[in-house]
C-alpha positions as CSV (number, residue, x, y, z in Angstrom):
1,M,-47.2,26.8,12.0
2,D,-50.2,28.5,10.3
3,N,-53.0,26.2,9.4
4,G,-50.6,23.3,9.4
5,R,-48.1,25.1,7.2
6,T,-44.5,25.9,8.2
7,K,-44.0,29.7,8.1
8,V,-40.6,30.5,6.5
9,L,-39.1,34.0,6.5
10,Y,-36.6,33.9,3.6
11,I,-33.9,36.6,3.6
12,V,-32.7,37.3,0.0
13,G,-29.9,39.6,-1.1
14,L,-26.2,39.6,-1.6
15,G,-24.0,38.2,1.2
16,R,-22.2,40.6,3.5
17,S,-25.3,42.7,3.9
18,G,-26.0,42.1,7.6
19,S,-28.2,39.0,7.2
20,T,-26.5,37.1,10.0
21,I,-27.1,39.6,12.8
22,L,-30.6,40.3,11.5
23,A,-31.5,36.6,11.3
24,N,-30.0,35.7,14.7
25,S,-31.7,38.7,16.3
26,L,-35.1,37.5,15.0
27,G,-34.2,34.1,16.4
28,Q,-34.4,35.6,19.9
29,I,-38.1,36.1,19.5
30,D,-40.2,33.4,21.2
31,G,-41.5,31.0,18.5
32,F,-38.8,32.0,16.0
33,F,-35.9,29.8,14.9
34,S,-32.8,31.1,13.0
35,A,-31.7,28.1,10.9
36,G,-28.9,29.7,9.0
37,E,-28.3,29.2,5.3
38,I,-30.3,26.0,4.7
39,C,-29.4,26.0,1.0
40,Y,-26.0,24.5,1.9
41,V,-27.2,22.0,4.5
42,W,-27.0,18.9,2.2
43,R,-23.3,19.4,1.4
44,Q,-21.9,21.2,4.4
45,N,-23.8,19.4,7.1
46,F,-25.4,16.1,5.9
47,I,-22.2,15.2,4.1
48,E,-19.3,17.3,5.6
49,N,-20.7,17.4,9.2
50,R,-19.7,21.0,9.7
51,L,-20.3,22.9,12.9
52,C,-23.7,24.0,14.0
53,G,-23.9,27.6,15.5
54,C,-23.9,26.0,18.9
55,G,-20.3,24.9,18.3
56,R,-21.0,21.1,17.9
57,P,-20.6,19.2,14.7
58,F,-24.0,18.8,12.9
59,Y,-24.5,15.1,13.9
60,E,-23.7,15.9,17.5
61,C,-26.1,18.8,17.9
62,P,-29.2,17.6,19.8
63,V,-31.5,19.9,17.8
64,W,-30.4,18.9,14.4
65,T,-30.1,15.2,15.4
66,E,-33.8,15.3,16.3
67,V,-34.7,17.3,13.2
68,V,-33.0,14.8,10.9
69,A,-34.6,11.8,12.7
70,E,-38.1,13.3,12.4
71,A,-37.7,14.5,8.8
72,F,-36.0,11.4,7.4
73,P,-36.6,8.3,9.7
74,G,-35.6,6.1,6.8
75,G,-32.6,8.2,5.8
76,V,-32.0,10.6,2.9
77,D,-29.6,10.7,0.0
78,A,-27.9,14.0,0.5
79,R,-25.9,13.8,-2.7
80,E,-29.0,13.2,-4.7
81,M,-30.6,16.3,-3.0
82,M,-27.5,18.3,-4.0
83,R,-27.8,17.1,-7.6
84,L,-31.5,17.9,-7.8
85,Q,-31.0,21.3,-6.3
86,A,-28.2,22.1,-8.8
87,A,-30.5,21.0,-11.6
88,G,-33.3,23.5,-10.8
89,A,-32.3,26.0,-8.1
90,R,-29.2,27.8,-9.4
91,T,-28.8,31.4,-10.5
92,R,-28.8,30.3,-14.2
93,H,-32.4,29.1,-13.6
94,I,-33.7,32.6,-12.8
95,P,-34.8,33.5,-16.4
96,P,-37.1,30.5,-16.7
97,M,-38.4,31.1,-13.2
98,L,-39.9,34.3,-14.6
99,T,-42.3,32.5,-16.9
100,A,-45.2,30.2,-16.0
101,R,-44.0,27.4,-18.3
102,G,-40.4,27.7,-17.0
103,T,-41.7,27.4,-13.4
104,R,-43.6,24.3,-14.2
105,V,-40.6,22.7,-15.9
106,I,-38.4,23.5,-12.8
107,E,-41.1,22.1,-10.4
108,D,-41.2,18.9,-12.4
109,R,-37.4,18.7,-12.4
110,L,-37.1,19.3,-8.7
111,G,-39.8,16.9,-7.7
112,K,-38.2,14.8,-4.9
113,W,-36.1,17.8,-3.8
114,L,-39.3,19.8,-3.1
115,H,-40.8,16.9,-1.2
116,N,-37.7,16.3,1.0
117,T,-37.1,20.0,1.5
118,G,-40.6,20.4,2.7
119,R,-40.1,17.6,5.2
120,L,-37.0,19.2,6.5
121,Y,-38.6,22.6,7.2
122,E,-41.6,21.0,8.7
123,A,-39.4,19.0,11.1
124,I,-37.5,22.2,12.0
125,G,-40.7,23.9,13.0
126,S,-42.0,20.8,14.9
127,V,-38.8,20.0,16.8
128,T,-38.0,23.6,17.8
129,G,-41.7,24.4,18.5
130,S,-41.3,27.4,16.2
131,R,-44.0,29.3,14.4
132,V,-41.4,31.0,12.1
133,V,-38.2,29.5,10.6
134,V,-35.8,32.2,9.5
135,D,-33.7,31.0,6.5
136,S,-30.8,33.4,5.6
137,S,-29.7,31.6,2.4
138,K,-30.0,34.8,0.4
139,E,-29.8,33.1,-3.1
140,P,-32.8,34.3,-5.3
141,A,-33.1,31.0,-7.3
142,Y,-33.0,28.8,-4.2
143,G,-35.5,31.0,-2.5
144,Y,-37.9,30.8,-5.5
145,A,-37.6,27.1,-5.6
146,L,-38.3,27.0,-1.8
147,S,-41.4,29.0,-2.4
148,R,-42.8,26.2,-4.5
149,V,-42.4,23.6,-1.7
150,P,-45.8,22.3,-0.6
151,G,-46.7,23.1,3.0
152,V,-44.5,26.2,3.3
153,D,-46.0,29.6,4.1
154,F,-43.4,31.6,2.4
155,R,-42.5,35.3,3.2
156,V,-39.6,37.2,1.7
157,L,-37.4,39.8,3.3
158,H,-35.2,41.5,0.7
159,L,-32.2,42.9,2.5
160,I,-30.1,45.5,0.7
161,R,-26.8,47.1,1.8
162,D,-24.8,49.8,0.1
163,P,-22.9,47.9,-2.7
164,R,-19.7,49.6,-1.8
165,A,-19.9,48.5,1.8
166,A,-20.7,45.0,0.7
167,A,-17.8,45.0,-1.8
168,Y,-15.4,46.2,0.9
169,S,-16.5,43.4,3.2
170,W,-16.1,40.8,0.4
171,L,-12.4,41.9,0.1
172,K,-11.7,41.1,3.8
173,K,-10.2,37.9,5.0
174,K,-12.8,36.2,7.2
175,P,-11.9,33.0,9.0
176,Q,-13.9,29.8,8.1
177,P,-13.9,28.0,11.4
178,D,-16.3,25.2,10.4
179,S,-14.2,23.8,7.5
180,E,-11.2,21.6,7.7
181,T,-10.2,22.4,4.1
182,R,-10.7,26.2,3.9
183,E,-9.0,28.6,6.3
184,Y,-10.9,31.7,5.0
185,M,-14.3,32.4,3.5
186,H,-14.6,33.0,-0.3
187,R,-13.6,36.5,-1.4
188,F,-14.9,38.5,-4.4
189,N,-13.1,41.3,-6.2
190,P,-15.1,44.6,-6.4
191,A,-16.3,43.9,-10.0
192,K,-17.7,40.5,-9.2
193,S,-19.4,41.7,-6.0
194,A,-21.0,44.6,-7.9
195,A,-22.2,42.3,-10.7
196,L,-23.8,39.9,-8.2
197,W,-25.3,42.8,-6.2
198,D,-27.0,44.0,-9.4
199,A,-28.1,40.6,-10.5
200,W,-29.4,39.3,-7.2
201,N,-31.2,42.4,-6.1
202,A,-32.9,42.8,-9.6
203,A,-33.8,39.2,-9.5
204,A,-35.4,39.4,-6.1
205,E,-37.6,42.3,-7.2
206,R,-38.7,40.4,-10.3
207,L,-39.4,37.1,-8.6
208,W,-41.4,38.5,-5.7
209,R,-44.0,41.2,-5.2
210,G,-47.0,41.8,-3.1
211,D,-48.0,41.6,0.6
212,R,-45.6,38.7,1.3
213,Y,-42.5,40.7,0.3
214,L,-40.6,43.4,2.2
215,M,-37.6,45.4,1.0
216,L,-35.4,46.6,3.8
217,R,-32.1,48.5,3.6
218,Y,-29.5,47.4,6.2
219,E,-28.7,51.0,6.9
220,D,-32.3,51.7,7.9
221,F,-32.3,48.5,10.1
222,V,-29.4,49.7,12.2
223,A,-30.6,53.3,12.3
224,D,-34.0,52.3,13.7
225,P,-34.1,48.6,14.7
226,R,-37.4,48.9,16.5
227,A,-39.2,50.2,13.5
228,S,-37.5,47.7,11.2
229,F,-38.4,44.7,13.4
230,G,-42.0,46.1,13.5
231,R,-42.2,46.0,9.7
232,I,-40.8,42.4,9.6
233,L,-43.3,41.2,12.2
234,E,-46.1,42.8,10.2
235,L,-44.9,41.0,7.1
236,L,-45.1,37.7,9.1
237,D,-48.5,38.5,10.6
238,E,-46.9,38.0,14.0
239,D,-47.7,39.9,17.2
240,A,-44.5,39.9,19.2
241,A,-42.1,42.3,20.9
242,P,-39.0,43.3,19.0
243,P,-35.9,41.3,20.2
244,L,-34.2,44.4,21.7
245,T,-32.5,44.9,25.1
246,G,-32.0,48.6,24.3
247,E,-32.9,50.9,21.5
248,Q,-29.8,49.8,19.5
249,E,-28.9,46.5,21.2
250,V,-29.8,42.9,21.1
251,K,-28.7,40.0,23.3
252,L,-27.9,36.8,21.3
253,G,-28.2,33.4,22.8
254,V,-26.7,30.3,21.3
255,S,-27.9,29.7,17.8
256,H,-28.4,26.5,15.8
257,T,-27.5,27.9,12.4
258,V,-26.1,25.4,9.9
259,S,-24.1,27.7,7.7
260,G,-23.1,31.3,7.1
261,N,-20.9,34.1,8.3
262,P,-18.7,33.2,11.3
263,N,-20.5,35.9,13.2
264,R,-23.2,33.3,13.7
265,F,-21.2,31.9,16.6
266,E,-21.4,35.2,18.4
267,T,-23.4,35.4,21.7
268,G,-24.1,38.1,24.2
269,S,-25.0,41.8,23.8
270,V,-24.4,43.2,20.4
271,A,-24.8,46.8,19.4
272,L,-26.6,47.5,16.1
273,R,-24.7,50.3,14.5
274,H,-23.4,51.4,11.1
275,D,-20.1,50.0,10.0
276,R,-18.5,53.0,8.2
277,E,-15.0,51.6,7.8
278,W,-15.4,51.3,4.1
279,T,-15.9,55.1,3.6
280,D,-12.4,55.8,4.9
281,R,-10.5,52.6,4.0
282,M,-11.8,51.4,0.7
283,R,-9.5,52.3,-2.2
284,P,-11.0,55.1,-4.3
285,R,-10.6,53.1,-7.6
286,D,-12.6,50.2,-6.1
287,R,-15.3,52.5,-4.7
288,N,-15.6,54.3,-8.0
289,L,-15.8,51.0,-10.0
290,V,-18.6,49.6,-7.8
291,T,-20.4,52.9,-7.9
292,A,-20.3,52.9,-11.7
293,L,-21.3,49.3,-12.1
294,T,-24.3,49.6,-9.7
295,L,-25.4,53.1,-10.6
296,P,-29.0,52.4,-11.7
297,L,-29.9,50.4,-8.7
298,L,-27.8,52.6,-6.4
299,Y,-30.3,55.5,-7.2
300,R,-33.3,53.2,-7.1
301,Y,-32.5,52.2,-3.5
302,G,-31.7,55.7,-2.4
303,Y,-27.9,55.5,-1.9
304,P,-25.9,58.7,-2.6
305,L,-23.3,58.8,-5.3
306,T,-20.8,60.0,-2.8
307,P,-21.0,58.4,0.7
308,K,-21.9,60.8,3.5
309,D,-20.0,60.9,6.8
């Protein structure tokens, strides 16, 4: 908490960009709580009772049980929260978010959602005793709506990964262990992942600027974790030691993340290193397509036209 306000570090950017390991690493810092992708909590947890990162169903996790009881002692209509969120915090709402009038309209439309979402984050901070709640939802529109929640001290970490590496990851079959209806996570073809990479990263730059915004390339994070953690802590005005057990290693404890990549269930020592599989195994036509579709931002973010070994 900072002057009674819940400090939230929001990670924005396209999925498959390393947000899970980064968020859960930050969660190892005393006073930090890695909450997972809170944008999906109403459907996947309040309604579907999917697994917490600790391995228990949401309503059997002692942390989330206490959070829900404190935030909503009289209960909450999760379906209504889903409907309201869809009415004002979707990707299609980004254009009006860029204007003062559009922002006011969206705030009016979200009303009750803003109030209940604020109560949820406040309860997370209170129950876990955390100064910082890390939310790895990544969606720009949801993040912008969250930044309008009263009582939230909002900071943005814009995480970027080479679009070809992200596209290769989106092609992989990844198990979905917390769903009874879906065996694997959603997959995107290279054209769709490239289009989303362009749209979400451009939106993040337009929606946020200033001293509460930090852009970080995933490749720079794994190349020098200590320096990267230092920049993040500076963004948060936090004086803490980086969560490293070695220069390139973190030790993950049990998390209480509510949604995200199945890697969120991982515990123990994890090496922070480049995943270069895509440079050898991605089909040339897929790599060339993604390169062409992301070319302007590829240069802007300092990625080479041809990947280096």
